[in-house]
C-alpha positions in Angstrom: -0.1 0.0 0.0 1.2 3.4 -0.9 1.5 6.3 1.7 0.7 9.7 0.0 -0.1 13.2 1.1 -2.9 14.8 -0.9 -5.1 17.8 -0.6 -8.8 16.8 -0.8 -12.2 18.7 -0.9 -13.5 18.0 2.6 -17.1 18.4 1.5 -16.7 15.8 -1.1 -14.9 13.6 1.3 -17.8 13.8 3.8 -20.3 13.3 1.0 -18.5 10.2 0.1 -18.2 9.0 3.6 -22.0 9.2 4.0 -22.7 7.4 0.8 -20.1 4.7 1.3 -20.8 4.2 5.2 -17.3 4.4 6.0 -15.9 5.6 9.5 -12.6 7.3 8.5 -11.1 9.6 5.9 -8.6 6.7 5.0 -11.5 4.0 4.6 -13.5 6.4 2.7 -10.8 7.1 0.2 -9.9 3.6 -0.2 -13.4 2.4 -0.6 -14.0 5.2 -3.2 -11.0 4.1 -5.0 -12.0 0.4 -4.8 -15.4 1.4 -6.2 -13.7 3.0 -9.2 -11.6 0.0 -9.8 -14.7 -2.3 -9.7 -16.5 -0.1 -12.3 -13.4 -0.3 -14.6 -13.4 -4.1 -14.3 -17.1 -4.4 -15.1 -16.6 -2.2 -18.1 -13.9 -4.5 -19.4 -16.3 -7.6 -18.7 -19.2 -5.9 -20.4 -17.0 -5.0 -23.3 -15.9 -8.7 -23.6 -19.6 -9.7 -23.7 -20.3 -7.2 -26.3 -17.6 -8.7 -28.5 -19.0 -12.4 -28.2 -21.1 -13.7 -30.8 -24.3 -15.0 -29.5 -27.1 -16.9 -31.2 -30.4 -16.8 -29.6 -32.3 -18.7 -32.5 -35.1 -20.7 -30.9 -34.6 -19.2 -27.4 -38.1 -18.0 -27.1 -39.3 -21.5 -27.3 -36.8 -22.8 -24.7 -38.5 -21.6 -21.6 -42.1 -22.8 -22.5 -44.1 -20.1 -21.0 -44.7 -17.6 -23.7 -41.0 -17.4 -24.5 -40.0 -16.5 -21.0 -40.5 -17.5 -17.3 -43.5 -16.9 -15.2 -42.3 -14.8 -12.2 -45.8 -13.6 -11.1 -45.8 -16.0 -8.1 -42.5 -14.2 -6.9 -44.6 -10.9 -6.7 -47.1 -12.8 -4.5 -44.6 -14.3 -2.3 -42.9 -10.9 -1.8 -46.1 -9.2 -0.9 -46.9 -11.9 1.6 -43.7 -11.5 3.5 -43.9 -9.2 6.5 -41.2 -6.6 6.7 -39.2 -6.6 10.0 
């Protein structure tokens, strides 16, 4: 891990701390940097998917329920659960 001295905007740092739920300035900065690194990795993964040839011929028939899955019971189950 590198140790650096840097001037930061205190208002932005506090806003980031609230959003990220971190307790210290160091934790906030590290978590913000980590979040950006994760975004970059996700972008690379999505670019790889975009470059992959995919054939969905016949996929609408594969699930059997109107070309997709019937998820209506999930809504009913979620509505019947009590919120703690």
